Structures are given as structure tokens and as C-alpha cells.
MARKOL-614326 format. One record per residue (C-alpha): residue number from 1; x, y negated, z negated. Coordinates in steps of 0.001 Angstrom, whole numbers, padded with zeros to 6 digits. Last residue first. Layout:
BEGIN
    i       xx       yy       zz
  NUM        X        Y        Z
...
//
This chain:
BEGIN
    i       xx       yy       zz
  213   016309  -003449   007554
  212   018565  -001373   009817
  211   016668   000740   012300
  210   016288   004528   012256
  209   015609   006239   015565
  208   012793   008014   017358
  207   012222   009337   020857
  206   008732   009887   022223
  205   008587   011553   025615
  204   006799   010371   028753
  203   010009   009135   030392
  202   011176   007347   027228
  201   008478   006181   024811
  200   010164   004531   021851
  199   009531   005401   018200
  198   011089   003220   015489
  197   011699   004231   011892
  196   012368   001470   009371
  195   013150   002005   005681
  194   013654  -001190   003691
  193   016838  -002066   001856
  192   015198  -005289   000678
  191   016582  -004794  -002846
  190   013936  -002140  -003499
  189   012121  -000493  -000556
  188   009331  -001500   001806
  187   008322   001088   004377
  186   008243  -000011   007991
  185   006917   002211   010801
  184   007677   001059   014340
  183   005771   001947   017496
  182   007031   001310   021045
  181   005469   002376   024351
  180   001913   001957   023186
  179  -001184   001774   025386
  178  -003174  -001057   023803
  177  -006775  -000340   024768
  176  -009288  -003093   025390
  175  -013007  -002966   024771
  174  -015989  -004959   025900
  173  -017663  -008321   026369
  172  -018071  -010498   029463
  171  -020493  -008107   031164
  170  -022878  -008643   028267
  169  -023996  -005474   026492
  168  -027755  -005170   026753
  167  -030041  -006090   023851
  166  -031775  -003238   021997
  165  -035466  -003964   021496
  164  -037168  -007296   020896
  163  -034743  -008816   023424
  162  -035980  -012246   024490
  161  -037049  -013225   020977
  160  -033666  -012406   019433
  159  -031982  -014051   022415
  158  -033724  -017331   021685
  157  -032771  -017127   018009
  156  -029132  -016449   018939
  155  -029080  -019493   021242
  154  -030524  -021679   018523
  153  -027845  -020477   016101
  152  -025100  -021342   018607
  151  -026374  -024862   019249
  150  -026918  -025336   015525
  149  -023210  -024646   014974
  148  -022509  -027866   016834
  147  -020928  -029231   020019
  146  -019293  -026077   021331
  145  -015730  -025705   022665
  144  -014771  -022357   024250
  143  -012878  -019683   022277
  142  -015846  -017295   022492
  141  -018796  -018417   024584
  140  -021014  -016981   021831
  139  -024591  -015947   022508
  138  -024083  -012435   023864
  137  -021576  -011405   021194
  136  -023732  -013014   018518
  135  -026766  -011043   019641
  134  -024875  -007758   019354
  133  -023350  -008718   016018
  132  -026773  -009557   014631
  131  -028151  -006255   015904
  130  -025488  -004266   014061
  129  -023145  -002471   016487
  128  -024095   001049   017586
  127  -025100   000131   021157
  126  -021990  -002007   021676
  125  -019806   001055   021052
  124  -021534   003172   023681
  123  -021665   000341   026195
  122  -017906  -000248   025828
  121  -017310   003464   026423
  120  -019516   003387   029529
  119  -017791   000238   030806
  118  -014464   002111   030649
  117  -011651   000786   028450
  116  -009782  -002291   029601
  115  -006025  -001973   029771
  114  -003140  -003313   027713
  113   000554  -002492   027976
  112   002555  -001835   024860
  111   003813  -002823   021450
  110   002924  -001509   017989
  109   004185  -002582   014568
  108   003203  -000706   011410
  107   003784  -002195   007962
  106   003831  -000599   004549
  105   004316  -001899   001021
  104   001511   000433  -000126
  103  -000475  -002358  -001791
  102   000329  -004697   001112
  101  -000968  -002624   003989
  100   000116  -004786   006921
   99  -000818  -003651   010435
   98   000790  -005354   013427
   97  -000222  -005205   017074
   96   001706  -006424   020113
   95   000312  -007120   023561
   94   000839  -006695   027291
   93  -001502  -007529   030145
   92  -000093  -010978   030990
   91  -002471  -012769   033361
   90  -005795  -011182   032363
   89  -004453  -010430   028882
   88  -004009  -014107   028099
   87  -007508  -015019   029292
   86  -008951  -012195   027221
   85  -007022  -013373   024164
   84  -008364  -016874   024719
   83  -011877  -015523   025072
   82  -013332  -014663   028482
   81  -013153  -010878   028009
   80  -015036  -011261   024716
   79  -013713  -008770   022191
   78  -013303  -005122   021273
   77  -010337  -003160   019915
   76  -008784   000160   020917
   75  -005380   001653   020054
   74  -003723   004197   022345
   73  -004129   007150   024689
   72  -003264   009797   022088
   71  -006103   008554   019915
   70  -007096   005437   018015
   69  -010465   003759   017807
   68  -012041   000644   016317
   67  -009021  -001389   015240
   66  -010261  -004741   013986
   65  -008934  -008133   015070
   64  -006720  -010688   013332
   63  -005213  -013449   015459
   62  -002019  -014291   017302
   61  -000991  -016666   020086
   60   002131  -016776   022206
   59   003036  -019257   024963
   58   004790  -017174   027636
   57   003788  -019446   030503
   56   001131  -017052   031828
   55  -000318  -016654   028347
   54   000935  -014550   025467
   53  -000750  -012033   023186
   52  -000412  -011059   019537
   51  -003048  -008952   017775
   50  -002765  -008830   013992
   49  -004507  -005811   012575
   48  -007472  -005104   010304
   47  -008165  -001353   010240
   46  -007337  -001091   006520
   45  -010216  -003484   005829
   44  -009740  -003541   002070
   43  -007128  -001141   000749
   42  -008776   001573  -001333
   41  -005644   003694  -001666
   40  -007396   006549   000147
   39  -008023   004279   003148
   38  -004376   003217   003256
   37  -003293   006865   002952
   36  -005576   007796   005848
   35  -003968   005036   007915
   34  -000502   006331   007032
   33  -001394   009865   008157
   32  -003113   008561   011297
   31  -000040   006505   012151
   30   002280   009503   011772
   29   000084   011586   014083
   28   000054   008696   016564
   27   003848   008463   016208
   26   004315   012069   017399
   25   007368   013862   015981
   24   005975   013314   012497
   23   008214   011654   009926
   22   010304   013782   007553
   21   013603   014229   009425
   20   013808   010629   010580
   19   013341   009337   007056
   18   010847   007137   005223
   17   011278   007154   001472
   16   008137   006685  -000575
   15   007607   003156  -001804
   14   009032   000072  -003450
   13   008995  -003640  -002713
   12   009860  -006529  -004996
   11   007793  -009528  -004000
   10   008817  -012951  -002683
    9   006997  -016149  -003696
    8   010087  -017879  -005173
    7   011394  -018891  -001732
    6   008302  -020955  -001010
    5   009570  -024505  -001495
    4   007104  -026987  -000004
    3   008810  -029995   001489
    2   008901  -033683   000725
    1   009423  -036396   003338
//
């Protein structure tokens, strides 16, 4: 059986040096600086992040979601609570996030516990979503089998007629916050001698260290 050879697809990385004495003491401050740089560089969807979860048996799954809020409490995304990721988080409320900003040769990895945000905060975000996204969130039994796309489109049309004004947020949809206890910043460098700075939360205090590439 033949195989696809991918070893020749590597890139040569380069970027600003990342050192313990130049990064911010607070990883959220450092993240915001890197995120702003990604926005300034014109990177498409800089808030796109891989979300990895695991089920009760430790079986992992990963998908791309969008970061919608970040502050000292953590990183917020929204989804259907009854989706596969929601099912995972119900039995194993920990997750990992990964941002990859290719043009800057930068990666950020985040790990931590996961909690639901308040219903009021989920309501506030749902209210500012485009109407199509609101109706889709109500109509879709996310991650569950459906017979045809027509079934979903018919459901959206019915909801559009039922709610001529703002539709209500479904109880099965809302926000999660990843509360970090480990955040790593990775800066690509030539010859694969990448810079890695890892922050770990130790008794309510962030400690940082350099990791080998």
C-alpha cells in the first residue's frame, strides 16, 4: 500500500525573540498583546482556536471554535450545550485551546477547567448575534444525526415565522469559559530552535519558565 510523503511540506520559521525577561508577568496581558499583533497583521479570523475536549472514557475530539471574550477570568466561546463538546464537558469539564497565527509563526496553547458563563451573559451575547445565527442555534440539534439539509432549512423557516421579533435564546445554547491554569506562548525560530514560554498557575500566582523546543 502506498503512502503520502509529507516531509517536504515544512516551513522555515522566524520571528521576534521570546524571552522570560521580556514577556508580561500576566499571561492574559501577553495574550492580548499577541492577539492585537495578529489583528494588526491582517490574519483572517485571529480569534479562531482549536478546542480539544475528552469524553468520560478519555476519547479526545477537537474542532475549531471562535473566541468571543477574554479577561482575567478566562477565555469564552459559545455553543450548544447538547453538542458533542457539550456532552464531553458535562462529564469531563476540562479543555485545551490552541491558537495558530501562521503569518507570525506564533502559537498559543491554553489548558484549564471549564465552566458555563451566567445565563444573563449568554442572553446578552445571543441578542447581538445576526438573526440567521440566532435561528440556526434554535433549529439545529448540534452533533445529532439529521436526515436531510431540507429538514433543517424547514425548521429555520418555521422559526422565522414564529418569531417576527427577536427570538429567545434556547436553554440548550450558551457560553463556556476556559479558566486557564497553564498557558504557553510559542514563537517559531530558524532551525526549529523555537522559543517557548510557559505560564503555570501555582497557588493563585502565575509562574513562568522557558521550555526546550
